[in-house]
FIGU-541861 format. One record per residue: x, y, z of N, C-alpha, C, CB in turn. Coordinates in steps of 0.2 Angstrom, whole numbers, plus 5000, padded with zeros to 4 digits. Glycine has a CB too. Layout:
<palums>
XYZXYZXYZXYZ;...
</palums>
This chain:
<palums>
560755505468560155515471559455495467560055575473;559155425470558655415465558055455467558455355465;557555475463557055505464556555495469556855515458;556055535472555655515478555255465477555355555480;554955455469554555405468554855335467554255425463;555455345464555755285464555955245470556355295461;556055295476556155275483555555245485556455335487;554955265484554255255488554055195484553655315487;554155185476553655135473554255075472553255165466;554855085473555355035471555555035464555154975473;556255015461556455025456555954985451557154995456;555754925453555254885448554354915447555254805452;554254935453553654975454553555045450553554985461;554155075450554255135445554355135438554755175446;554655065436554755055430554155025426555355005431;553655005430552954985427552455035425552654945432;552655105428552355155427552355175419552555215431;551855205416552055235409552655275408551455285407;552855285403553455325402553355395403553655325396;552755425402552655495402552655505411551855515398;552355475414552355475422552955465424551855415425;553355425422554055405424554555475423554355345420;554455495417554855565416554655625420554755595409;554055635422553855685426554055675433553055695426;554155615436554355605442555055605443554055545444;555455615437556155615437556355685439556455585430;555855725439555955805440556055855434556555815444;556055915435556155955430555556005428556355925424;555556035422555056085421554656055415555356155419;553956065416553556035412553056095409553255985415;552756085403552256135402551656105398552556205397;551056135398550556105395549856155396550556035398;549256125397548656155397548156125402548356145390;547756155405547256125410546556175409547456125418;546056125411545356155413545356155421544756105409;545056215422545056215430544356235432545656275434;544056205437543456215440543556235446543056155440;543156295448543156325453542856305460543056375452;542856335466542656315472541856335471543056355479;541556295476540956295477540656305484540656235475;540456375486540356395492540956435496540156345495;540656475501541256525504541856475507540856565511;541656425511542156395515542656345509541756335520;542456335504542856305498543256365495542356275493;542956425495543356475492543956495497542856525491;543856505503544256515508544856465508543856515515;544656395508545156345507545656345502544956285506;545356355495545756375490546156435489545456385487;545956485493546356545493546956535498545856615496;546756495504547456475508547956435505547256435513;547756395500548256355497548456375490548056285497;548156415489548356455482548056425476549256455481;547656385476547256345470547156405465546456305473;547156365458547056415452546356435451547356385444;546256495448545556515447545256485442545556585445;544656475442544156435436544456465429543356445437;544456415424544756425417544456365413545556425418;544356385407544056325402544756305399543456355396;545156345398545956315396546456375398546056305386;546956345402547456395405548056365403547456405414;548656405402549356375402549556345408549956425399;549956295408550156275415550956255415549756215417;551256275419552056255419552056225427552556325417;552456165426552556135433553256125434552256065433;553556135439554256125441554356085446554556185442;554756035446554855985451555555985453554655905448;555756005459556356015460556555955466556356095462;557155925465557255865469557855885473557355805466;557755865481558455865484558455795487558555935489;558755795493559055725497558455715501559855745502;558055755503557455755508556655735504557355835512;556655765497556055755494556055795488555455765499;555455825487555255865481554855925483554855825475;555055985479554656035479554256045473554956095480;553556055473553156055466552956125466552455995466;553156175461552856225459552456215454553356265459;551756235455551356235449551056305447550756195450;551056325441550856395438550356385434551456435434;549756405435549156395431548956475429548656365436;549256495422549256555420549356605425548656575419;549956605428550256665432550056655440549956735429;549656605441549456595448549756535451548556595448;550156535456550656485457550556465464551256505456;550556405466550456365472551056315472549756335474;551256305478551856255478551656205484552656285479;551956145484551956095488552556065491551656055485;552656025496553255985496553055925498553856005502;553455875496553255795496553955775499553155765487;553855725504554355695507554155635510554655745512;554655575510554455515515554655525522554655455513;554255515525554255525533554155445537553755585536;554155445542554055385546553455355544553955405552;552755395543552255365541552055365534551755395544;552555365530552455365523552555435519551755345521;552255435513552355495509551955555513552055485502;552155605512551755665515551855725510551955695523;551355765508551355825504551055875509550955815497;551455925509551255995512550956045508551856025516;550556085509550256145506550156185511549556125503;550656235512550456295516550356265525549656335513;549856265527549756245534549556175534549156295537;549356145528549056085528549556025526548356085523;549555975529550055915528549555855527550655905535;549655815521549355755520549755695520549055765515;549555635524549955585523549655535518549955545529;549855525512549555495507549855425505549555535501;549455385501549655325499549655335491549255255501;550055285487550055305481550055235477550755355479;549555215476549355155472549655155465548555135471;550055105463550255125456550255055452550955165455;550155065445550255015441550355025433549554975441;550254995429550554995422550055065419550354915418;549455075422549155135419549255195421548555125421;549755205428549855265431549755255438549355325429;549555315442549555315449548955355451550255345451;548755345457548255385461548655405467547555345463;548455455470548555485477547955485481548855565476;548155455487547455435491547655455498547255355492;547255505501547355535507547155485512546955605507;547755475518547655425522547655455530548155365521;547855515530547855565536548055635535548355525541;547855675539548055745538548055785545547455775534;548455845544548655885549548455955547549255885552;548356005552548256085551548756105556547456115552;549256145553549656175559549956125563549356225563;550056065560550356005563549955975569551056025566;549355995569548855955573548455905569548456005576;548455835571548155795569547455795569548455735571;547055785563546355795563546055715560546255855558;545355705562545055655561545055645552544255665564;545255585551545255585542544455585540545555505539;543955575544543255595541543155665539542855575546;543555715543543555775541543955805535543655815547;544455765533544955775528544555805521545455705527;544855855518544655875511544655805508545155925507;544155805504544055735500544455745493543355725498;545055705492545355715486545455655481546055745487;545555665475545555625470546055635465544955615466;546655605465547155635460547455565456547955675463;547355575449547555525445548155545440546955495440;548655505439549255525434549255475429549855535438;549355495422549255435417549555455412548455405415;549555425406549855445400549255435394550555385399;549255495390548755495384549055455378548455575382;548655445373548855415367549455455364548255405362;549455525365549955555361550655555366549555635360;550655515371551255505376551455565381551955505372;550855605381550855655387550755635393550355695385;550955665398550755665405550055685406551355705408;549555645408548955665410548855675418548555615407;548555725419548255745426547655755428548655795428;547255725433546655745434546555745442546055705431;546455815444546455825453545855845454546955865456;545455825459544855855461544955865469544255825458;544855915473544855925479544155955482545355955481;543855915487543155945489543155935496542555895486;542755965499542555985506542255915509542056055506;542355885515541855835517541255855519542155805522;540855815520540155835523539755865518540155885530;539855855512539455885506539555965505538655875509;540055985507540256055508540456085502540756065513;540556045496540856065490541456065488540756115489;541556075481542156065478542656125479542056055470;543156115480543656175482544056185475544156145487;544256135471544656145465544556075461545456185467;544556075454544656015450545156045444543955985447;545656015443546056035437546255975434546656085439;546155965427546355915424546755945417545755875422;547155895414547555925407548055885406547756005407;548555905403549155875400549855915402549155875393;550455885403551055915402551555875398551355925409;551955905395552555885391553255905394552555905385;
</palums>
């Protein structure tokens, strides 16, 4: 069985990714460290709580486990004992990532520097909602000079309602 991101990007596209990004997307368990910025405002705190995002911290140990199956991947992220999970799968409309009641259809532009995750649509409890009201996300995966997997994920609310979470760091 080829991995989800090999199927998504094609073998040639996957092979162009930095080695650390390829290793991560082959599945397994990875450890590292992250800096976490917290929510800005009441609504952002509620959204962060619903998803289970990590608490703010200057440096927190991180453990990410990616379990692959025939239908996709389950990502279990543990930030200093605070866990949240998502499921990624390729559907009729492309790649989708689910966090609890939230489902996001995403594009994954990739090149030899890494990849990004770009929200293209979303649903809550299965109900499609306008993209203009979607949480604002920016996720970048790359490799640092030490050959470690680097991540930088920011999630904010639309209409200037504030940041939900931002976490960035490294994994090996």
